[in-house]
PyMOL commands that place a pseudoatom at each C-alpha (Angstrom):
pseudoatom trace, name=CA, resn=UNK, resi=1, chain=A, elem=C, hetatm=0, pos=[14.084, -158.069, -86.287]
pseudoatom trace, name=CA, resn=UNK, resi=2, chain=A, elem=C, hetatm=0, pos=[11.717, -159.540, -83.734]
pseudoatom trace, name=CA, resn=UNK, resi=3, chain=A, elem=C, hetatm=0, pos=[10.269, -163.025, -83.700]
pseudoatom trace, name=CA, resn=UNK, resi=4, chain=A, elem=C, hetatm=0, pos=[6.982, -163.538, -85.551]
pseudoatom trace, name=CA, resn=UNK, resi=5, chain=A, elem=C, hetatm=0, pos=[4.051, -165.553, -84.217]
pseudoatom trace, name=CA, resn=UNK, resi=6, chain=A, elem=C, hetatm=0, pos=[1.836, -167.317, -86.747]
pseudoatom trace, name=CA, resn=UNK, resi=7, chain=A, elem=C, hetatm=0, pos=[-1.795, -167.974, -85.792]
pseudoatom trace, name=CA, resn=UNK, resi=8, chain=A, elem=C, hetatm=0, pos=[-4.449, -170.000, -87.603]
pseudoatom trace, name=CA, resn=UNK, resi=9, chain=A, elem=C, hetatm=0, pos=[-7.997, -168.790, -88.269]
pseudoatom trace, name=CA, resn=UNK, resi=10, chain=A, elem=C, hetatm=0, pos=[-9.275, -169.978, -84.905]
pseudoatom trace, name=CA, resn=UNK, resi=11, chain=A, elem=C, hetatm=0, pos=[-6.635, -167.890, -83.127]
pseudoatom trace, name=CA, resn=UNK, resi=12, chain=A, elem=C, hetatm=0, pos=[-4.438, -170.686, -81.836]
pseudoatom trace, name=CA, resn=UNK, resi=13, chain=A, elem=C, hetatm=0, pos=[-0.685, -170.365, -82.195]
pseudoatom trace, name=CA, resn=UNK, resi=14, chain=A, elem=C, hetatm=0, pos=[0.713, -172.468, -85.056]
pseudoatom trace, name=CA, resn=UNK, resi=15, chain=A, elem=C, hetatm=0, pos=[4.418, -171.590, -84.904]
pseudoatom trace, name=CA, resn=UNK, resi=16, chain=A, elem=C, hetatm=0, pos=[6.962, -168.961, -83.942]
pseudoatom trace, name=CA, resn=UNK, resi=17, chain=A, elem=C, hetatm=0, pos=[9.591, -167.839, -86.436]
pseudoatom trace, name=CA, resn=UNK, resi=18, chain=A, elem=C, hetatm=0, pos=[12.742, -166.732, -84.636]
pseudoatom trace, name=CA, resn=UNK, resi=19, chain=A, elem=C, hetatm=0, pos=[14.716, -163.605, -85.466]
pseudoatom trace, name=CA, resn=UNK, resi=20, chain=A, elem=C, hetatm=0, pos=[17.612, -165.805, -86.583]
pseudoatom trace, name=CA, resn=UNK, resi=21, chain=A, elem=C, hetatm=0, pos=[15.377, -167.645, -89.071]
pseudoatom trace, name=CA, resn=UNK, resi=22, chain=A, elem=C, hetatm=0, pos=[13.959, -164.335, -90.370]
pseudoatom trace, name=CA, resn=UNK, resi=23, chain=A, elem=C, hetatm=0, pos=[17.468, -163.014, -90.965]
pseudoatom trace, name=CA, resn=UNK, resi=24, chain=A, elem=C, hetatm=0, pos=[18.377, -166.217, -92.806]
pseudoatom trace, name=CA, resn=UNK, resi=25, chain=A, elem=C, hetatm=0, pos=[15.252, -165.870, -95.003]
pseudoatom trace, name=CA, resn=UNK, resi=26, chain=A, elem=C, hetatm=0, pos=[16.065, -162.218, -95.746]
pseudoatom trace, name=CA, resn=UNK, resi=27, chain=A, elem=C, hetatm=0, pos=[19.603, -163.146, -96.792]
pseudoatom trace, name=CA, resn=UNK, resi=28, chain=A, elem=C, hetatm=0, pos=[18.273, -165.922, -99.040]
pseudoatom trace, name=CA, resn=UNK, resi=29, chain=A, elem=C, hetatm=0, pos=[15.764, -163.519, -100.582]
pseudoatom trace, name=CA, resn=UNK, resi=30, chain=A, elem=C, hetatm=0, pos=[18.553, -161.085, -101.462]
pseudoatom trace, name=CA, resn=UNK, resi=31, chain=A, elem=C, hetatm=0, pos=[20.569, -163.813, -103.184]
pseudoatom trace, name=CA, resn=UNK, resi=32, chain=A, elem=C, hetatm=0, pos=[17.605, -165.529, -104.890]
pseudoatom trace, name=CA, resn=UNK, resi=33, chain=A, elem=C, hetatm=0, pos=[14.477, -163.297, -105.147]
pseudoatom trace, name=CA, resn=UNK, resi=34, chain=A, elem=C, hetatm=0, pos=[12.526, -165.787, -107.277]
pseudoatom trace, name=CA, resn=UNK, resi=35, chain=A, elem=C, hetatm=0, pos=[12.534, -168.345, -104.453]
pseudoatom trace, name=CA, resn=UNK, resi=36, chain=A, elem=C, hetatm=0, pos=[9.670, -166.699, -102.571]
pseudoatom trace, name=CA, resn=UNK, resi=37, chain=A, elem=C, hetatm=0, pos=[7.624, -165.671, -105.612]
pseudoatom trace, name=CA, resn=UNK, resi=38, chain=A, elem=C, hetatm=0, pos=[4.042, -166.908, -105.691]
pseudoatom trace, name=CA, resn=UNK, resi=39, chain=A, elem=C, hetatm=0, pos=[3.588, -169.334, -108.563]
pseudoatom trace, name=CA, resn=UNK, resi=40, chain=A, elem=C, hetatm=0, pos=[-0.198, -169.670, -108.475]
pseudoatom trace, name=CA, resn=UNK, resi=41, chain=A, elem=C, hetatm=0, pos=[-0.822, -166.233, -109.946]
pseudoatom trace, name=CA, resn=UNK, resi=42, chain=A, elem=C, hetatm=0, pos=[-2.471, -165.965, -113.330]
pseudoatom trace, name=CA, resn=UNK, resi=43, chain=A, elem=C, hetatm=0, pos=[-0.273, -164.470, -116.057]
pseudoatom trace, name=CA, resn=UNK, resi=44, chain=A, elem=C, hetatm=0, pos=[-1.198, -160.892, -116.763]
pseudoatom trace, name=CA, resn=UNK, resi=45, chain=A, elem=C, hetatm=0, pos=[-2.908, -160.314, -120.055]
pseudoatom trace, name=CA, resn=UNK, resi=46, chain=A, elem=C, hetatm=0, pos=[-1.639, -157.546, -122.333]
pseudoatom trace, name=CA, resn=UNK, resi=47, chain=A, elem=C, hetatm=0, pos=[-3.601, -154.341, -121.933]
pseudoatom trace, name=CA, resn=UNK, resi=48, chain=A, elem=C, hetatm=0, pos=[-5.314, -153.028, -125.059]
pseudoatom trace, name=CA, resn=UNK, resi=49, chain=A, elem=C, hetatm=0, pos=[-3.856, -149.801, -126.423]
for i in range(1, 49): cmd.bond("trace and resi %d" % i, "trace and resi %d" % (i + 1))
show_as sticks, trace
zoom trace
């Protein structure tokens, strides 16, 4: 994995995520997938039959 550069809307660099940190996040995601789930999503409504 390569490092990732995060930019804001104006195009200035906010932060750089290192390859080591990305690997650590990937390992955490494998062990606990619910950790990175978005919680602000609306619950899906049941579809009519």
